[in-house]
N, C-alpha and C positions, 0 to 999 in steps of 0.2 A: 576427143568425142568425149569423154567423161566432163572438161569443163564446162564444153556447149552445153550437153544435157543439162548441167546445173544452174548453168546460167538460165536456160529457156524455162526450166522448173519455176525458179527464184521471180524473174518475170511474171510468170503465170498467178502464182503467189499473191505478190505485189497489188498485179491486175484485177484478181476478185478481192482483194483486201479495201480496193479501192471502188469497186462498184458497190461493195458492201458497208462502208463509209457511212454512219449517219449525215442525215442532212444538219446543217450548223448554219443558221440567219439564212436559209432560202439559196443555199449553196447546195450542190449535189455532189454526190463521192469526187468526181472527177475537179470539177472546182473545189474542193475542201480544202484547207489547209493543209500544209505540208504534215502539222502533227497528228492529224489521221492517216495520210498515204505511210501506215506501219504494215507488218507483219499481222494478223489477226491475234498471234499469240500475244503481241504487245497491249492493247487495248481492251483482248475480250475478258484478262483476266480480273475479275475481282478481289476486295481484300474481305477476307473473311476472318470476326471476332474469334481470337483463341476460344475454344469450348472448353478449356480447363482453365483458363482464368476465370470466364462465365461461371463456370459451376466451384467459386472458394468454397471453403472450408468455412464452417459455423463459426463466429466467435464464439471465444473462451468464455466460459461462466466463471465470474469472480468469485474467487474464493470466500466463505465465511469469514477466515480469521487472516489477519497479516502478523510475519513472523520477522523478527530480525536477530542476524546471528551476531551474538557479542564474544564468544571466545571459540576459539578452536585450536587446538593443542597435539602433538602426537606425545603418546605415552609408550612408554615400555614395561613389559613384564618378562623377568628373569625364568626360566625353566633350564630343563635338564641340559637340552640343546644349546641351550644360547637365550638368544631375549627375540621377543615376540611383539611386534609393534601393533599399536591399534591410535585411532582417534578418537577425540573424547571433543565434542560438542555442546553451546551451550547456547539456548535460543528461548528470547523471548515471544510469546504467542498472544494476541488480543482482537478482539471485533469494533475497538474504538467505541464503546457503547456500555463501558462499563464492566467487562470482562477483560481479565490479562490473567499468565500463569509464566513461569519461568521453567525449562527443562532443561537435563542435561539426558545425554546419549553417548552412546562409545558402540564403535565398532571398527574391523578390520579398513571399512569403505566409507571415505566422509560423507556421501549421501547417503546411506545406510546408516551411519550416525545422525547426520540433520532430520531424518525420517521418525527414528527412533527419539532423539530430542523435544520434536514436535508432539509426537504422541505425548511425552511425557508431560511435556505443559499443558494440554489439554486438558489430561487428566489433573492435574494439580491447581485446573485455574480459580480465582476468586472473582466474587461480586463487589465493586467496589458502590459504597452507597454514595451515590452521587444527586447533588442539588439539580433542579428546574434548569439551572443556568451550565448545566456539566460540571460544576466545582464543588471542593470539599465543605463540609457546613462548620467543619471546626479545624483545629492544629494540630496535629499528630507527631510522637516521633516514635521513632522502634530501632532496635539493634540485633543484628545479626551474625554471630562471628565475632571480627574483629571490626564490622563495616557499622555507623550509626548515619541515621539519616534523620532530619526534622522537612516536616512538610508543614506550609501556611497557607490560608486563601489569599489573593491577592486578586481582589477584583479589579478588571480593566487591564489586568497586565498579561495578560498570556499567561501560555506554559515557561516557565521561568526555573532551569535545571542544568546541573550540568554532570559529566559521566554518563553512566549508562541507566542513571536516576530518570534523564530525560526520554530515553527509548521508551520504557514502563510506562510512565505519565502519559506521555502520547499513545501508545498501545492503547491503555485502559479507557481513554479519549478525554481524561481529566484537565479542564481548562481554569486559566485564572489561580493559578496556583505558583507559590515559589518554593523550592527544595535546595535544601544544604546540606550537601556531604561533611560530616563534622568530624572524621575519622582521619588519619593519615593513609588508611588502607586505600589501594591500589587493583584488588581484587575486582572484578569488574563482575563475577558470580554473587560475590559478599553482597555487593553494594543494590544488586539488583532483588534479590533474598529480602535484604535490608526492607527496600522500598516496597515489596511486597507486603511485608508483616506492617507495615506502617499504614498501608492503603487498608488492608482487612481490619487494620482498628478503629475506623471510623463506622459510626453509629449515627443512625438517621434518627434528625430530630423529632421528639418528640410534640406532639399535640399539648398545650396548654390552655385551660380552658379558663375564659376569664367571665363575669358577671357582673354588667353594666347596672348603672343604680336602675332602671327603668324595666331589668328581670331579663334580659337581653343577655344570649350566653354566646361569647365569641369563644374563635378558638387561633391560636397565635403557635407558631414552630417556638422551641424554647430558645435557639439559637439565635432570633430576630430578636427575643427578649433580651436576652443577653448581650449583644450587640448595642441595643440601644440602651442600655445600664451603662457598659463601657463608654458612650459618644458622651453622655452624661455626666458621667464623672469626670471626663476629660475636659467640658464644658464648664464643670462648675470651677475646678481647676487654674482656669484662663485668668489673668486679671482684667481687668475692663480700666 
């Protein structure tokens, strides 16, 4: 009896579904195609968008300063009970608009050490005196510990540098320069700090007043006058 009852119930459900089926191209429910002759739950179910996906998280705000990890090492401190290990991290931080700094942090956890290094770098930031083309007005060189570096303006060549000096120059936003590490030292922290010292030596070009014969006063940058003087000297030395 159970099988017969189930069969009767199934037939009644299908007949109700066929009668309630929509009319397609002028056909009634009984004459509708086989795709409509299914149980009500097969076609009455509608797809709904996931509410979780629609209410997504807000996009993260871009940080003001970018950072680059240049060195991480494990250090040990000898105490009465043995040795205690911690991590030392060196980080370069800059906003690519003329501000850059190098920081050092030490902690028992790498994440905490990086956080300390970033805070130290922001504390020791410098403002680089850049030109309108985001380059440097003159050549500079510096020495820190055993690291020595020289930075020269190179119009139209982009930022050409090696080792960690490239990261410092990129995060400072300096363009069209050529940097060269002159020392044998491969200590990344010393090279980065030498680059910071060199960039801090850049001075802003001073305006020079020039009085024309008609009485007009014009101002030019001292660097432009020096560059023109060098070009004139080079032209006079060329044999025609």
